[in-house]
N, CA and C atoms as an extended XYZ file, in Angstrom:
210
Properties=species:S:1:pos:R:3:atomname:S:1:resname:S:1:resid:I:1 pbc="F F F"
N        44.431      -13.954      -54.386 N   UNK     1
C        43.429      -12.900      -54.325 CA  UNK     1
C        42.310      -13.349      -53.397 C   UNK     1
N        41.756      -12.417      -52.743 N   UNK     2
C        40.659      -12.616      -51.819 CA  UNK     2
C        39.522      -13.434      -52.461 C   UNK     2
N        38.969      -14.399      -51.709 N   UNK     3
C        37.898      -15.248      -52.231 CA  UNK     3
C        36.679      -14.432      -52.635 C   UNK     3
N        36.382      -13.369      -51.901 N   UNK     4
C        35.227      -12.540      -52.259 CA  UNK     4
C        35.431      -11.899      -53.630 C   UNK     4
N        36.645      -11.486      -53.925 N   UNK     5
C        36.933      -10.892      -55.234 CA  UNK     5
C        36.757      -11.951      -56.315 C   UNK     5
N        37.308      -13.136      -56.095 N   UNK     6
C        37.158      -14.212      -57.097 CA  UNK     6
C        35.692      -14.538      -57.318 C   UNK     6
N        34.934      -14.617      -56.244 N   UNK     7
C        33.499      -14.913      -56.356 CA  UNK     7
C        32.781      -13.822      -57.153 C   UNK     7
N        33.097      -12.574      -56.864 N   UNK     8
C        32.457      -11.453      -57.557 CA  UNK     8
C        32.807      -11.461      -59.042 C   UNK     8
N        34.063      -11.757      -59.364 N   UNK     9
C        34.476      -11.820      -60.769 CA  UNK     9
C        33.736      -12.953      -61.477 C   UNK     9
N        33.657      -14.117      -60.850 N   UNK    10
C        32.930      -15.239      -61.467 CA  UNK    10
C        31.456      -14.899      -61.670 C   UNK    10
N        30.845      -14.243      -60.675 N   UNK    11
C        29.433      -13.857      -60.790 CA  UNK    11
C        29.231      -12.850      -61.919 C   UNK    11
N        30.159      -11.900      -62.049 N   UNK    12
C        30.057      -10.890      -63.113 CA  UNK    12
C        30.216      -11.546      -64.479 C   UNK    12
N        31.156      -12.487      -64.564 N   UNK    13
C        31.330      -13.205      -65.826 CA  UNK    13
C        30.045      -13.936      -66.200 C   UNK    13
N        29.429      -14.605      -65.222 N   UNK    14
C        28.190      -15.331      -65.481 CA  UNK    14
C        27.076      -14.377      -65.921 C   UNK    14
N        26.954      -13.261      -65.220 N   UNK    15
C        25.906      -12.287      -65.547 CA  UNK    15
C        26.073      -11.722      -66.946 C   UNK    15
N        27.332      -11.567      -67.374 N   UNK    16
C        27.602      -11.012      -68.693 CA  UNK    16
C        27.775      -12.097      -69.757 C   UNK    16
N        27.665      -13.353      -69.351 N   UNK    17
C        27.799      -14.452      -70.306 CA  UNK    17
C        29.195      -14.574      -70.884 C   UNK    17
N        30.205      -14.249      -70.084 N   UNK    18
C        31.593      -14.291      -70.550 CA  UNK    18
C        32.255      -15.570      -70.061 C   UNK    18
N        32.862      -16.304      -70.967 N   UNK    19
C        33.596      -17.508      -70.606 CA  UNK    19
C        35.022      -17.160      -70.191 C   UNK    19
N        35.709      -18.134      -69.625 N   UNK    20
C        37.114      -17.932      -69.284 CA  UNK    20
C        37.937      -17.645      -70.539 C   UNK    20
N        37.601      -18.293      -71.619 N   UNK    21
C        38.320      -18.058      -72.885 CA  UNK    21
C        38.107      -16.619      -73.331 C   UNK    21
N        36.857      -16.151      -73.291 N   UNK    22
C        36.559      -14.783      -73.714 CA  UNK    22
C        37.227      -13.761      -72.793 C   UNK    22
N        37.206      -14.012      -71.492 N   UNK    23
C        37.869      -13.096      -70.564 CA  UNK    23
C        39.369      -13.061      -70.861 C   UNK    23
N        39.940      -14.224      -71.113 N   UNK    24
C        41.351      -14.286      -71.465 CA  UNK    24
C        41.660      -13.456      -72.702 C   UNK    24
N        40.794      -13.537      -73.700 N   UNK    25
C        40.996      -12.751      -74.918 CA  UNK    25
C        40.902      -11.253      -74.625 C   UNK    25
N        39.983      -10.869      -73.736 N   UNK    26
C        39.818       -9.453      -73.389 CA  UNK    26
C        41.043       -8.877      -72.686 C   UNK    26
N        41.718       -9.715      -71.886 N   UNK    27
C        42.845       -9.228      -71.093 CA  UNK    27
C        44.198       -9.727      -71.591 C   UNK    27
N        44.212      -10.467      -72.701 N   UNK    28
C        45.464      -10.957      -73.258 CA  UNK    28
C        46.097      -12.067      -72.446 C   UNK    28
N        45.269      -13.001      -72.008 N   UNK    29
C        45.738      -14.079      -71.142 CA  UNK    29
C        45.150      -15.400      -71.635 C   UNK    29
N        45.934      -16.462      -71.590 N   UNK    30
C        45.439      -17.781      -71.983 CA  UNK    30
C        44.425      -18.282      -70.949 C   UNK    30
N        43.442      -19.061      -71.408 N   UNK    31
C        42.385      -19.567      -70.527 CA  UNK    31
C        42.934      -20.312      -69.313 C   UNK    31
N        43.969      -21.156      -69.444 N   UNK    32
C        44.475      -21.826      -68.232 CA  UNK    32
C        44.955      -20.839      -67.166 C   UNK    32
N        45.497      -19.708      -67.590 N   UNK    33
C        45.941      -18.703      -66.626 CA  UNK    33
C        44.748      -18.013      -65.961 C   UNK    33
N        43.692      -17.777      -66.734 N   UNK    34
C        42.464      -17.210      -66.159 CA  UNK    34
C        41.918      -18.176      -65.112 C   UNK    34
N        41.899      -19.458      -65.445 N   UNK    35
C        41.383      -20.470      -64.517 CA  UNK    35
C        42.199      -20.492      -63.227 C   UNK    35
N        43.521      -20.381      -63.343 N   UNK    36
C        44.373      -20.367      -62.155 CA  UNK    36
C        44.080      -19.134      -61.286 C   UNK    36
N        43.852      -17.991      -61.912 N   UNK    37
C        43.489      -16.788      -61.152 CA  UNK    37
C        42.165      -16.984      -60.408 C   UNK    37
N        41.178      -17.513      -61.113 N   UNK    38
C        39.854      -17.666      -60.525 CA  UNK    38
C        39.818      -18.745      -59.449 C   UNK    38
N        40.743      -19.699      -59.504 N   UNK    39
C        40.784      -20.760      -58.497 CA  UNK    39
C        41.569      -20.341      -57.261 C   UNK    39
N        42.342      -19.260      -57.377 N   UNK    40
C        43.140      -18.803      -56.254 CA  UNK    40
C        44.526      -19.398      -56.210 C   UNK    40
N        44.894      -20.198      -57.223 N   UNK    41
C        46.230      -20.804      -57.234 CA  UNK    41
C        47.314      -19.793      -57.536 C   UNK    41
N        46.954      -18.703      -58.190 N   UNK    42
C        47.886      -17.597      -58.444 CA  UNK    42
C        47.127      -16.298      -58.219 C   UNK    42
N        47.852      -15.203      -58.135 N   UNK    43
C        47.211      -13.900      -58.034 CA  UNK    43
C        46.798      -13.506      -56.627 C   UNK    43
N        47.375      -14.150      -55.624 N   UNK    44
C        47.039      -13.789      -54.248 CA  UNK    44
C        47.554      -12.391      -53.927 C   UNK    44
N        46.875      -11.741      -53.007 N   UNK    45
C        47.349      -10.450      -52.528 CA  UNK    45
C        48.698      -10.701      -51.852 C   UNK    45
N        49.742       -9.958      -52.233 N   UNK    46
C        51.050      -10.165      -51.596 CA  UNK    46
C        50.946      -10.016      -50.079 C   UNK    46
N        51.755      -10.799      -49.358 N   UNK    47
C        51.724      -10.784      -47.893 CA  UNK    47
C        51.844       -9.380      -47.328 C   UNK    47
N        52.725       -8.556      -47.906 N   UNK    48
C        52.920       -7.208      -47.367 CA  UNK    48
C        51.644       -6.382      -47.485 C   UNK    48
N        50.947       -6.487      -48.607 N   UNK    49
C        49.687       -5.748      -48.761 CA  UNK    49
C        48.632       -6.307      -47.827 C   UNK    49
N        48.580       -7.630      -47.665 N   UNK    50
C        47.588       -8.222      -46.772 CA  UNK    50
C        47.810       -7.754      -45.345 C   UNK    50
N        49.068       -7.627      -44.929 N   UNK    51
C        49.377       -7.133      -43.581 CA  UNK    51
C        48.900       -5.699      -43.406 C   UNK    51
N        49.105       -4.863      -44.425 N   UNK    52
C        48.645       -3.470      -44.364 CA  UNK    52
C        47.123       -3.432      -44.262 C   UNK    52
N        46.450       -4.200      -45.097 N   UNK    53
C        44.987       -4.230      -45.066 CA  UNK    53
C        44.486       -4.693      -43.705 C   UNK    53
N        45.093       -5.770      -43.178 N   UNK    54
C        44.683       -6.294      -41.875 CA  UNK    54
C        44.899       -5.261      -40.773 C   UNK    54
N        46.042       -4.579      -40.785 N   UNK    55
C        46.362       -3.600      -39.753 CA  UNK    55
C        45.367       -2.443      -39.746 C   UNK    55
N        44.847       -2.115      -40.909 N   UNK    56
C        43.908       -0.998      -41.029 CA  UNK    56
C        42.446       -1.436      -40.998 C   UNK    56
N        42.226       -2.746      -40.822 N   UNK    57
C        40.853       -3.253      -40.786 CA  UNK    57
C        40.166       -3.153      -42.126 C   UNK    57
N        40.937       -3.334      -43.206 N   UNK    58
C        40.394       -3.236      -44.557 CA  UNK    58
C        40.347       -4.605      -45.222 C   UNK    58
N        39.479       -4.708      -46.223 N   UNK    59
C        39.346       -5.927      -46.999 CA  UNK    59
C        39.298       -5.558      -48.472 C   UNK    59
N        39.997       -6.312      -49.292 N   UNK    60
C        39.977       -6.099      -50.729 CA  UNK    60
C        38.700       -6.705      -51.291 C   UNK    60
N        37.908       -5.882      -51.984 N   UNK    61
C        36.659       -6.364      -52.576 CA  UNK    61
C        36.530       -5.833      -53.997 C   UNK    61
N        35.734       -6.494      -54.784 N   UNK    62
C        35.444       -6.047      -56.145 CA  UNK    62
C        33.991       -5.602      -56.200 C   UNK    62
N        33.776       -4.436      -56.765 N   UNK    63
C        32.423       -3.911      -56.931 CA  UNK    63
C        32.284       -3.381      -58.354 C   UNK    63
N        31.068       -3.412      -58.903 N   UNK    64
C        30.884       -2.872      -60.259 CA  UNK    64
C        31.264       -1.386      -60.313 C   UNK    64
N        31.790       -0.982      -61.453 N   UNK    65
C        32.082        0.428      -61.662 CA  UNK    65
C        30.794        1.215      -61.676 C   UNK    65
N        30.871        2.478      -61.271 N   UNK    66
C        29.678        3.325      -61.213 CA  UNK    66
C        29.033        3.516      -62.570 C   UNK    66
N        29.861        3.564      -63.640 N   UNK    67
C        29.305        3.763      -64.970 CA  UNK    67
C        28.788        2.471      -65.586 C   UNK    67
N        28.970        1.334      -64.868 N   UNK    68
C        28.492        0.055      -65.357 CA  UNK    68
C        29.329       -0.553      -66.459 C   UNK    68
N        30.440        0.079      -66.799 N   UNK    69
C        31.323       -0.438      -67.870 CA  UNK    69
C        31.912       -1.757      -67.461 C   UNK    69
N        32.110       -2.595      -68.452 N   UNK    70
C        32.730       -3.890      -68.168 CA  UNK    70
C        34.175       -3.871      -68.528 C   UNK    70
């Protein structure tokens, strides 16, 4: 996954006081798997999608929802 997305997710977790364990519980994932996602070791954008994004001059980013829901 894009580094900007990982950074935004980590920042949101910090702002909301959510630990990796708590995030894992919210999404049904063990903490080591959450850590791997946040480190970029897993969860990368598939090559085919990255090629499409690059061809169109797009970048995958994470932004807060308009309603502010977490």
